[in-house]
FIKELUM-382184 format. One record per atom (N, C-alpha, C): residue in one letter; x, y, z. Coordinates in steps of 0.02 Angstrom, whole numbers, plus 50000, padded with zeros to 5 digits. Atoms other than C-alpha are relative to their C-alpha. Example, Ala and Ser with C-alpha at 12.3 -4.5 7.8 and 13.67 -1.06 7.14 Angstrom:
2
A500454994150000;A506154977550390;A500455006050000;S499584994149997;S506844994750357;S499615005550037;
END
This chain:
508
M500585005450029;M516695587055553;M500214993350022;Y500105007249988;Y516095570255588;Y499914993249959;Y499995006950053;Y516355553955478;Y499664995750040;P500275004249947;P515105539355532;P500604996250001;E499495004650016;E516255524455557;E500054995449972;K499945002850072;K515715514455411;K500365002449948;K499814995650037;K516185528255312;K500984998549998;V499475000749974;V517865527655389;V500264995049984;K499895004649994;K518175509055393;K500124997049929;A500115002350068;A517765508255209;A500605005349971;F499344996350028;F518925524255167;F500914996050026;V499235001349969;V520405514455276;V500014992249959;L499975006750045;L520025496455157;L500125003149950;A499664999550073;A520125507155006;A500565003549985;L499424999250003;L521575514955041;L500404994750020;T499325008149987;T522485497555111;T500034998349923;F499785002950070;F522035491554930;F500165004449970;F499684997150046;F522575504754855;F500815001149998;V499305000949991;V524395505854916;V500134990749993;C499655005350034;C524425487154901;C500054998549928;S500205003050088;S523945485254724;S500735006649979;A499314995450025;A525455502354709;A500434993249991;F499545005549994;F526615488754783;F500164995549914;V500135004550041;V526055475954653;V500295001249936;F500184996350083;F525985486154496;F500725003749993;T499704994849983;T527545495854534;T500804995849983;G499505002150014;G528945482954517;G500354994250078;G500065008249963;G528635466754658;G500365003550081;Q500144999449932;Q529085465454828;Q500395006250054;V499294993949993;V529915482854915;V499605000550061;S500265000049932;S529615481655117;S499825006950002;A500204992749963;A528565496555178;A500315001850033;G499824997049944;G529325509255277;G500924998249992;Q499265001149991;Q531045501055247;Q500305000149918;D499485001250060;D531315501355051;D500204998549969;Y499575006650042;Y532175486255001;Y499524996850000;Y500225003850030;Y531695475954915;Y500024991550022;S499765005349960;S531615457154956;S499524993649966;G500495005550033;G530855446554823;G500634993549967;K499445004550017;K531835435854703;K500655004049967;P499444996549997;P533575441054683;P500095002049914;A499754998350066;A534185450954516;A500464997249943;K499304999550035;K535275442954395;K500445001649977;Y499234994350045;Y536055455454309;Y499625008350037;V499914992049965;V536285472954366;V500335003949966;F499724994350036;F536725488254278;F499805006050056;L500054994749976;L537305503654374;L500385005249981;F499334994450057;F537655519754257;F499675005950039;I499734992649957;I538395535454353;I499735005849927;G499904991650043;G538185551554254;G500345002050044;D499324995249944;D539695560354339;D499455007849985;G500014993849986;G539205578354368;G499075002649977;M500705002550057;M537215572754285;M499555004050056;G500674998449955;G536045584354375;G499405001049941;I500495001650021;I534315585154331;I499755006149960;P500124995250043;P534225600154211;P500404996749946;H499565003950065;H535775590354098;H499414995049991;R500135007250010;R534615576154099;R499055001749923;Q500274997150047;Q533475589354010;Q500045003149924;A499784995050076;A534345599753892;A500244996649935;P499955003550049;P534815586253774;P499104998649975;E500725002750036;E532865583053741;E499885006949962;I500524991950045;I532525603653707;I500754998549932;F499444997350051;F534235603053601;F499914994949924;L500095004750061;L533745588953509;L499245000949947;A500394998150030;A532125593753477;A500105008149950;A499844997050024;A532555611553421;A500515000649939;R499725002150048;R533895604753306;R499634996949935;E500505003050035;E532665595653217;E499495005049980;G500694996649992;G531345608253236;G499484994550007;K500645002049975;K530025598753330;K499845001750053;P500484996149932;P528965602653476;P500474998950050;F499355000749936;F529825603553647;F499444993050015;G499875005249981;G529705585553696;G499624993449983;H500025002050042;H529555579353571;H500714991350000;Y499625004849961;Y531125569353619;Y499984994750069;R500065002549925;R531485557753765;R500614996250012;M499695003849978;M532995549853828;M499874993350050;T500135004949985;T532955532853865;T499894999450105;M499985001749912;M533435534854053;M499445003450032;N500504995449992;N531905547254063;N499214996949987;T500445002150004;T530645534354017;T499974993750049;F499845006249921;F531155520854168;F499185000550017;P500744997049990;P529505518454238;P500015002350097;S499884997749937;S530285523854430;S500505007049980;Q499474992250036;Q531155541154435;Q500025002850089;G499784997349921;G531645546154620;G500515008050006;V499334992750005;V532645562854674;V500404998750059;T499885000749984;T534025560054752;T500715004350038;T499584994949985;T535125570554881;T500774996950010;T499225003850012;T537215568854878;T500285004350035;Y499324996949924;Y537995578155047;Y500534995450018;A499345004149961;A539585571155122;A499895001450079;N499935000149961;N540015566555263;N500165007950047;D499624994049947;D541045581755312;D499985006549942;R500234995650033;R540385593855177;R499444998349952;F500514999250020;F538805598955103;F499884997949940;I499755001650075;I539465599554930;I500314992949987;I499545006450007;I539995582054890;I500575000949948;G499205001650034;G541685576754778;G499854993049967;S500355006450037;S541365560754659;S500264994750053;A499935005849963;A542465547454784;A499555001550055;A500135001349973;A541445552554916;A499154995849969;A500615003650017;A539915549454820;A499894995049972;A500085005650034;A540175534754731;A500244995050028;T499765006749930;T540865526754901;T499285002050026;A500605000049953;A539065533454970;A499594993049958;I500515002950041;I538245522754802;I500324993450020;S499535008450002;S539505507954795;S499744995750076;T499815005149927;T539585503155003;T499355001950054;G500504997249966;G537915512855070;G500085004750058;Y499894996149952;Y538865523055177;Y500375005749986;T499784991250005;T539125541655182;T500585003650047;T499224999549989;T540935548255201;T500375004249982;N499714992050029;N542225562055187;N500184998949938;I499724999250075;I542805568555037;I500774998049990;G499325003850019;G544095559954947;G499994993150007;F499895005049952;F543965545055043;F499714994649925;I500045006050049;I543895527954917;I499804994650020;G499975006949960;G542995513854991;G499994999650075;M499665001149922;M543285519155158;M499315004450036;D500434997649945;D542145524655303;D500275008650017;P499424992949962;P542505541855392;P500514998150032;E499495002649942;E543615533355518;E500594996749956;L499425004250042;L544685526755372;L499874991149981;R500225006749998;R543785508755385;R499834996149945;P500045005050057;P543895498155214;P499094996350024;V500945002449994;V541775495955164;V500034993449954;K500215005650059;K541405480855061;K499845003149947;T500334998950067;T540665486954887;T499444995050000;V500535003650056;V539145482054795;V500284992249963;A499625002250073;A540275476754649;A500224990950046;E499545003249956;E541385466754783;E499414991450038;M500125005049984;M540045456954851;M499414996749957;A500315002950067;A539355452354684;A500574996949965;R499595006450011;R540945443754640;R500134993450047;D499945006149949;D541085436254798;D499504994449996;S500585003649983;S539425428654793;S500024995949908;G499955003950055;G540015420754608;G499665003049937;M500064996450046;M539315432954494;M500695000749953;K499584995350022;K540395443454359;K499845006550030;V500094992349976;V540755459854393;V500345004949939;G499834993350047;G541155476054246;G500065005550011;I499854992449969;I541785491954274;I500295003449924;V499884993250076;V541695506454122;V500015004550026;S500414989349980;S541845523554124;S500425003249936;S499774996150089;S542255536953976;S500675003550051;V499114996249993;V544025544754095;V500234993850037;S499515007049986;S545195533754179;S499784996650033;I500435007049972;I544655517354249;I500424999750083;D499725000349910;D545875521354416;D499665008850014;H500274994249968;H544735538254426;H499744998950054;A500485001149943;A543505542854582;A499444994950009;T500475004449986;T542105534554554;T500204991949956;P499925007050011;P542635517354437;P500294997150049;A499445002549945;A543975516854584;A499574996250087;A500435002049937;A542555517254731;A499594992349982;F500265004149996;F541945501254677;F500494993850012;Y499365004949972;Y543475491554692;Y500635000450033;A499304997949971;A544765500454776;A499855003750088;H499994998849917;H545085506054973;H500765003450013;Q499404995349983;Q546185521454987;Q499615004950026;P500004992149960;P546295536055104;P499785006149957;H500284993250045;H546235548654952;H499814997849920;R500285001550060;R545465547954780;R500864998249936;S499394995150047;S547305556954706;S500544993250009;M499765007449987;M548025537954753;M500214995049931;Y499895001950054;Y548305534054573;Y500374990849982;H499825008250009;H549505519354571;H500004997550053;E500375006249947;E548855511154727;E499484999149987;I500615003850044;I547115510654642;I500114995349946;A499795007350071;A547725501954495;A500404996150029;H499865004649965;H548435490154609;H499584995450038;D500885001950012;D546675487554665;D499764999149969;L500145004250045;L546155485754520;L500274992049991;A499595010049997;A547395470554480;A500124994850040;N499955004049955;N546975462554612;N499424998350023;S500764999349966;S545215463454632;S499674993949986;G500275008950044;G544565447754518;G499295004549966;F500494998350041;F543325458554435;F500254995049928;H499795003550061;H543265451654255;H499975004449943;Y499994997250068;Y543155465854132;Y499865009650036;F499824990650020;F543765485254124;F499995003049948;G499774999050075;G543385494553991;G499875009650007;G500114991350028;G543505513453923;G500775003050024;G499334994949981;G544985526653999;G500334994850009;G499125003949994;G546815519254039;G500085001750072;F499674996949935;F547785523854195;F500535005350011;R499674995049985;R548505537954269;R500925000150019;D499484999750006;D549925531954349;D500394990550011;P500095006149982;P550215512454332;P500514997550025;E499195002350008;E552255512854351;E500165003150095;G499934998049966;G551965522454505;G500605008650020;K499554996349992;K553175537154474;K499615006850025;K500264994249946;K552135550354549;K500014995550086;S500185005749943;S551805537354703;S500614999650054;K499495000049963;K552845540354859;K500234992250022;S499585006949985;S552925521154891;S499574994749923;P500005005650059;P553025511654715;P500204994850029;K499915007949981;K552425494354726;K499954997249924;G499465003250078;G553075491554525;G499365000349959;D500404997550017;D552025492454403;D499384993149988;A500545003149980;A550205488454416;A499624993449947;L500075001450072;L550015483254219;L500254992150019;A499625007049995;A551125468254252;A499794994650052;V500275002049936;V550195463954423;V499464995549968;A500614999450058;A548565464454299;A500044993149962;R499835008550034;R549475449854190;R500114995050041;N499695003349956;N550035440354314;N499364997650031;N500495001649973;N548495439054373;N499504998449951;G500295002450043;G547635431754218;G499865006249954;Y500284994050036;Y547165450354144;Y500325000049935;A499884998950088;A547075451353932;A500215008350020;I500054991650009;I547585469253914;I499785002449916;V499904997750078;V547025477153732;V499775006650002;S500034993949999;S547125493953691;S499895003749899;N500354997950072;N546375495953515;N499354998749967;R500555003950034;R544895493153408;R499834994349984;A500135004450036;A545255480953319;A500054992950060;D499845004449953;D546095469153474;D499285000850028;F500804999549968;F544135474753571;F499784997849959;M500695003050049;M543135468153431;M500264993550001;K499845008350030;K544155450653426;K499854995350075;L499835003649942;L543875447253625;L499554994949999;T500705006349997;T542895432453669;T499954998250073;P500055001949944;P542095427553831;P500514994850048;G499805006349986;G542975417853958;G500915001250033;E499374998249979;E544585427154011;E499815007850035;K500034989749979;K544845445454121;K500275000949967;I500074992450065;I544875460454010;I499915005650045;I499944992249992;I545695476554043;I499795002749914;A499664997950066;A545265484753891;A499675008449989;Y500154995349967;Y545315503153868;Y500505005949901;N500004996850070;N545405518053695;N500634999849976;A499304998650012;A547005518253594;A500045009550024;N500184993850010;N546425539753598;N499855000850072;L500224995849937;L546425547653764;L500365005850015;P499944993550018;P546775564353716;P500185005650091;D499934997149950;D546745572453911;D499714996150073;G500165002449955;G546685564254073;G500124990650009;K500005006149995;K547035547054018;K499054997249992;A500685002949996;A545155546753972;A499685001349915;L500154999650081;L544185545153803;L499715009749973;P500324993150007;P543695560153691;P499475002550012;Y500754995049968;Y542255571453738;Y499804996349922;A500155005450053;A541065560453621;A499895004949930;M500204995350074;M540715577053488;M500735000149955;D499195001250031;D542775576253453;D500084990849967;A499905006550021;A542755556753421;A499934999149939;T500145003750065;T542935548453268;T499984991249990;A500305006550019;A542595531453184;A500644993950048;D499635003949941;D544105523053269;D500255001250072;D500075000949901;D543705527053458;D499644996650011;I500415003249939;I542955514853582;I499385005149995;S500654995649964;S541135523753625;S499854996650074;L500265001649941;L540365521253796;L499434995549983;A500375004750014;A539055511353718;A500394993749962;E499175005550008;E540595500053632;E500034995150055;F499565000449926;F541235498253800;F499404994950044;T500755001049964;T539385495053865;T499844991749970;S500115004050034;S538915482453739;S500394991149996;R499595004950015;R540435473253710;R500154996250065;G499885001749952;G540525470653897;G499284995350035;I500385004249973;I538885462253929;I500104994649968;E499715003950014;E539575452053792;E500464994050041;L499465004749977;L540935444853882;L499814999850066;L500294998749926;L540015448254063;L499614993849994;D500685003349975;D538655435354024;D500174993150020;N499915006249956;N538495419754128;N499404995450006;P500685002949968;P537245408354199;P500035000850082;N499714998049966;N537925416354354;N499645007350028;G500324993249998;G537355434654315;G500525002950015;F499604995150000;F538315450854324;F499825004850033;F499914991849971;F538545466854396;F500275002349965;M499384996650058;M539205480554270;M499815007450037;M500164991849999;M539315500954347;M500485001149932;V499664997650055;V539725509754193;V500005009350011;E499874990949986;E540135529654208;E500225004949941;G499684995750055;G540005542754101;G500045005950031;G499254993649982;G541585554454166;G499715005549978;K499954995650037;K541325566554030;K499545004049995;I500514994050001;I539915575154079;I500095004950060;D499924992549925;D540465583554245;D500605001749958;W499264996450049;W542335586354129;W499455008149969;A500164995350055;A541205595854012;A499775005950032;S500334994549953;S540165604354148;S500405005250029;H499664996049956;H541415611654252;H500475004849971;A500094993850023;A542075619454100;A499585006549953;N500554998150015;N540365624154075;N499765003249922;D499855003250068;D540225617853887;D499394997449998;A500705008150000;A538385612953858;A500034996349952;V500245005750057;V538435606353697;V500444995350008;A499655007249973;A539955594853742;A499914995350068;T500655003649921;T538895589453919;T499334999149972;I500355003650058;I537575587453794;I500114995749970;Y499925007850075;Y538265575453662;Y500354994850064;N499725004949945;N539135568253829;N499454994950029;T500775001049951;T537405566053912;T499654994149946;L500255004950050;L536815558953755;L500254993549961;A499455005850029;A538305546853717;A499834994550069;F500205003549949;F537785541253899;F499494996450003;D500815000350020;D536065539553863;D499894991749940;D499855007350052;D536675526353716;D500154994750029;A499645009049957;A537625513753824;A499334999350055;V500535001449971;V536075514253932;V499414995249968;K500475006250055;K535005507253783;K500244995849993;K499815007350015;K536215495253773;K499724995050069;A500395003849954;A535635488753937;A499184997849993;V500775000950030;V533795491553885;V500224993649955;E500305006750067;E533995479553735;E500274991450050;F499825006249967;F534895466153855;F499184996550050;A500615002749977;A533375466753965;A499305000949988;E500265000450042;E532275465753854;E499924994949992;K500005007350010;K532605447453832;K500064997450038;N499865005649902;N532865443254032;N499635005950026;P500474991549964;P531375457154080;P499994998850087;D500355002149945;D531105445854239;D500824998950054;E499165001249966;E533085445054283;E500205007150020;T499524993049996;T533805463254265;T499685006850038;L500054992849946;L533765479254362;L500605003849965;I499644992350017;I534395495654262;I499965005150054;V499944995349942;V534835508354402;V500435005449954;V499564992950026;V535295528454323;V500175003150032;T500324994749980;T535635540754417;T500895004549987;G499304997150000;G537105554854446;G500514999850071;D499325000749943;D538585555854593;D499815008550033;H499844993949981;H538195574954591;H499935005849948;E500204995550052;E537525590254491;E500865004349993;C499494995650024;C539175599454405;C499845007049964;G500184993050035;G539165618954366;G499535002250011;G500444997450018;G537515624254404;G499715003349931;L500274998250092;L536695622954237;L499175000850018;T500534999249988;T535285631754228;T499535002249949;L500344998950082;L533845632154072;L499475005250016;G500224993049994;G533645649554069;G500585004650015;F499574995549999;F534455663954068;F499775008250024;A499914993750003;A534435682854128;A499725006149935;G500144996350061;G534705689453952;G499444996649934;T500665002950057;T533405678853850;T499335000350044;K500664998649964;K531895681053995;K499774992349975;Y500265007649995;Y530895665953963;Y500004998949934;E499995002550078;E531335664153780;E500474993250000;S499525001650009;S532455651253732;S500004996549908;A499785000150050;A533475646953566;A500524994149990;Y499345004749984;Y534285630953592;Y500234995449901;D499895001250069;D534425628553392;D500775002949988;V499434995950017;V535885641953401;V500454993850015;L499745005049973;L536805626953491;L500384993449947;K499635002850058;K537175617853327;K500625000149984;G499444998250046;G538275629453285;G500804998250028;Q499425002849977;Q539775621453381;Q500134993649984;K499505009350039;K540795606753298;K500374999650063;I499455004649949;I542095604353438;I499735002350039;S499955000249921;S542355603953629;S500295006850012;F499674996949965;F543015616853739;F500604996649972;K499225002050003;K544535605553737;K500575001649946;V499944997450056;V544895606553561;V500285003249984;F499874993850014;F544515623853548;F500535002150044;E499444997649949;E545945626953695;E500694997849959;A499375003550043;A547155616853591;A500085005749952;M499924993350118;M546725629653419;M500285006150066;V499674994049959;V547135644353555;V500595001150018;R499255001949975;R548635638053641;R500585000449920;D499705001450069;D549225632853460;D500195009749963;Y499894991650050;Y548935652053384;Y500305003550071;R499414994449950;R549755662053553;R500664995349973;E499335001150023;E551295651953520;E500265000549905;Q499974998050084;Q551265654053330;Q500195008349988;N499974991850030;N550915673353331;N500275002550075;A499394995949930;A552105678953502;A499645008649958;G499934992950014;G551795697053499;G499775002649940;K500644997250051;K550545699053338;K499494997750008;A500745003949971;A549055691553399;A499465006749941;S500414997650046;S547485698853286;S499264996050044;F500435001149990;F546015696953361;F499324998949942;K500295001350093;K545165700853179;K500094993749956;D499575003450038;D546385686353114;D499594994450046;F500305004649961;F545725675353277;F499264996949972;F500685001149977;F543795675853267;F499704997649937;S500185006550039;S543755666353100;S499944992850032;L500115008349989;L544045649053182;L499244999750056;I500544999149962;I542695657453321;I499304997449972;E500495001750026;E541535659153199;E499884994149945;Q500125005550017;Q541905643853100;Q499814993250031;N500095005449954;N541845631753262;N499405000350026;F500604998349950;F540465641353354;F499335002449950;G500444998250016;G539515649553225;G499655009350024;L500094991449988;L539525667553305;L500095002949954;K499744996750043;K539685681253196;K500055007850035;M499944993549980;M540385699653227;M499585002949976;A500344994950008;A539075707253142;A499184996849962;G500615001650064;G537275703953065;G499514999650006;D500775000749964;D535305703253113;D499754995150012;D500245006049984;D535255685953152;D500164997650078;H499825000249928;H535475679253324;H500504997650016;M499354999949987;M537125674453303;M500635002750008;A499644992149983;A537835692653284;A499975001250083;L499814999549921;L538615696553442;L499895006350017;E500274993449987;E537875711953536;E500735004450004;D499414996549991;D539165725753550;D500544999050089;Y499735002749934;Y539545720853738;Y500354994049998;E499645007450013;E539875702053697;E500555002149954;L499265000250025;L541085707853584;L500575003350012;K499244995749963;K541995718953709;K500234994050028;S499865007849956;S541935701953817;S500574997349981;L499695003550038;L542635692353679;L500645001650004;K499554997350013;K543955703953642;K500595000850063;D499465001049940;D544555705253831;D500164994450017;A499875006849991;A544555687953855;A500644996749945;F499305001450058;F545535686553695;F500875002250025;L499404996849982;L546905698653754;L500254995350055;L499845005449938;L546925688653940;L500194992949976;S499645007050039;S547205671753820;S500734999749984;M499414997450042;M548555679353711;M500455002050056;A499474995149923;A549525686753888;A500254990650020;G499615007449968;G549595667953961;G500244999650064;L499584998649946;L550065675454126;L499254999050058;R500514997349948;R548475673954239;R500194992950054;E500165002949937;E548365667154420;E499664995549978;K500635002949978;K547295652754436;K499734999650067;G500315000049955;G545985652854540;G499905005550077;R500034994549976;R546065666854623;R499475006849964;G500004991950010;G545165686054612;G499474998749950;E500505001150035;E543805690954479;E500114998249949;D500165002950070;D544445683554337;D499844990750018;Y500315006749984;Y543975666754420;Y499365000049996;L500805000650015;L542355671154426;L499815000949930;M499975001550074;M542545675754240;M500034994549938;Y499905005250034;Y543445661354187;Y499974992650026;G499605005849972;G543785648054298;G500674998450003;D499405001150019;D545205639354284;D500214998949936;Y500104999050053;Y545115640454100;Y500295003649950;E499984997750051;E545475645753940;E499575006850003;P500464997049980;P544865663653958;P499575000649925;L500124997850058;L544485667253778;L499364993150007;V500185005150033;V543805648853754;V499114997850060;V500474997249953;V542435650153931;V499805007249970;K500704993750013;K541665668153874;K499854995949894;V500445000750073;V541345661853678;V499534991750027;T500585005349974;T540555644853752;T499395003850050;H500644997849951;H539595655353893;H499615005949954;I500574996750041;I538945667253757;I499624996449941;L500325003850040;L538365653653651;L499424998250031;N500715001449969;N537445645653791;N499505004550030;Q500504995349973;Q536835662253855;Q499455000849942;K500664998350076;K535885665053654;K499784994250024;A500515005650002;A535305647653688;A499505002450081;G500365001349938;G534425651553848;G500404996250067;L499585003049959;L535835641553945;L500335003650052;A499444997249977;A536925645754100;A500154998550043;W499735002849931;W537825641654242;W500195005650039;T499894994849941;T538285649254407;T500704996450029;S499405002249966;S539945637354446;S500274997249960;Y499545006550056;Y541325628754376;Y500284994850052;S499975005249967;S541265616054525;S499514996650015;H500555003649983;H540025604054600;H499475003550007;T500454997049965;T538415610454677;T499494996850032;G500365004949950;G537275602554807;G499304998649995;A500724998650024;A535785602654698;A499864990249999;P500345004950014;P534835584454692;P500024997349926;V499735004650077;V534965571454532;V499354996350021;T500365002650020;T533865562254465;T500144992550022;T499995007750010;T533825541854492;T499094996349983;S500445001350017;S532875531154392;S500054993649965;A499785009349997;A532725511854384;A499144995649934;M500235006950037;M531765497954272;M500094992750046;G499875009750025;G531635478754290;G500054997950103;V500115003049947;V531805470354460;V499935005350050;G499974994349949;G531315480854617;G499905005950004;N499834995449995;N531265495754545;N499565006150000;A500464995949971;A529905503954634;A500345002750059;M499824998049933;M531015504854786;M500305008549988;F499794994550036;F531825518254673;F499735006350013;N500394993349981;N530505530554702;N500125004850042;G499834995049948;G530465544954800;G500375004250034;Y499534993449986;Y531695557554899;Y500494995350051;Y499635001649948;Y533215549754991;Y500755001849968;H499364999050001;H534905550055003;H500424996149945;Q499745005350024;Q536345541654895;Q500214995250019;S499925007649970;S536795529555017;S499634994250003;E500435003350003;E535245523754997;E500074994449933;L499955003650089;L535505518154806;L500524992450027;G499615005950011;G536855506154868;G499574994350054;K500325005049962;K535745496854987;K499264996949970;K500565002550032;K534365497154882;K500204996449958;I499815003450063;I535315489154748;I500344992650041;M499995008149955;M536045474654877;M499684997750019;S500495004849973;S534475470254922;S499694996049933;A500125000950066;A534115469154735;A500134992049986;L499595003650005;L535545457454729;L499784993250057;G500255006549919;G534925447954906;G500665000750059;F499554997549924;F536345455755022;F499615003450043;S500424997249948;S535935462155172;S500315009449985;P499564995150006;P536005481655152;P500165002450076;D499714996149960;D536435484355337;D500544992350046;R499505005349971;R537665471555362;R500615004650038;P499354997849961;P539275474355465;P500415000949972;F499444997050046;F540725484655427;F500514993149975;G499525008350037;G541985470955297;G499554995949992;Q500635007049997;Q540575458055295;Q499665000349936;S500265000850035;S539955450755159;S499364997350031;P500595003649981;P538195442955131;P499964993750045;A500005005349958;A538855427155205;A500485000050044;G499585001249914;G539945432855342;G500575000249997;E499135003750003;E541665430855269;E500515007650008;A499724993850006;A542955446355302;A500055003349935;G499814995350061;G543065459455181;G500575003949970;S499024996450017;S544405467955075;S499965007350028;
END
């Protein structure tokens, strides 16, 4: 088809105006073709990482809230899902398609795609400077918060440089020597080096010598004032030195949102700050295929995001907030073959405790009733804590095949003789208590939810952004680009040489 020259010129001019306007109205100066920011640097940067938080993880809580309150679909939206920029982010590692948290967080923190298990190092095991270290060296204050242990893979990738994420003792020493201003959330797995082949002494003693105040209870945490370096963790760390699952927390526990809001108060200063906040137990609940614990921890994570948004509303021209996942976990699907096109998320409100608390109940019952365990006797705990019923005419009543599968899982749990990670049993229950997994699976499936894995998957995640340079987070890109984009928002070069800061000095 022939187009007159005048019409072609008019079309080109109109298209050029549209593209330029899009850049103006979607977040400032973003270089076309490079997708990096080149305007006035942000003074305050928040990076939120929902560990294991895939795209379904970000919609399930909204559908659950609507169903629980009898509202229509779409009535509730999490704060992170309201941000003006929404991108799709791929998550593969250098040496494996399905990534782990260490390689993922390293890609996000440094801009380099690396190998499984590496912390703050490239595939050749060269230390690579992180965006958090760049912020520190530019005079900004830096905070790291996590709902799991503060030496876990995701937080560690912002301050540590080690060949494997399991080197908790060495990572703790990297933390103590990081010079960052605020650490909050979970505790330490091996600060004294009891599990290390080359112990270096008590990392917490080193931290104190380096000027850190260490607090481990709510009362002292709330008394903290700006001016000193802080390591703060919750008194109650029930599993893996992590915070309790959000649905199991009490008024004495410090929430992820509180660690975030207090961090803002402690870090705020004329030079600005960088804060990374991880919702680590989204991942842990997803590994266990516990949809309700996953949902409540995602909501707790979103509560932390709200604290940053409240701060940004007071500093709108100086703040960038980015929310992403490091990978998807569990292969969560918003649909199940047994319910076809139907969903019944209201059944999930019958669950009162996380899988972890229920595991302890199963273990205690097994130990107290050796040789005389009774499924009928134990079932009262299932009904009380998950709402399932042996019989009846409502949706919570068990079908015959569901009841049989529960009885089979109960016998396996009472025997306590499973070999983890092997055979058909693993496909049924993963490395968890068979009865616990079967109960959560049945409840999830009645709601119209299902899982494909007890591990991570290669599914992409959503990245959301608001504030300075937010437009560059639209589109489809690998997570290593996240680090580069955030660097550019801070005024740092995203194509720096290995181990170099923006000013050219040697990296750590």
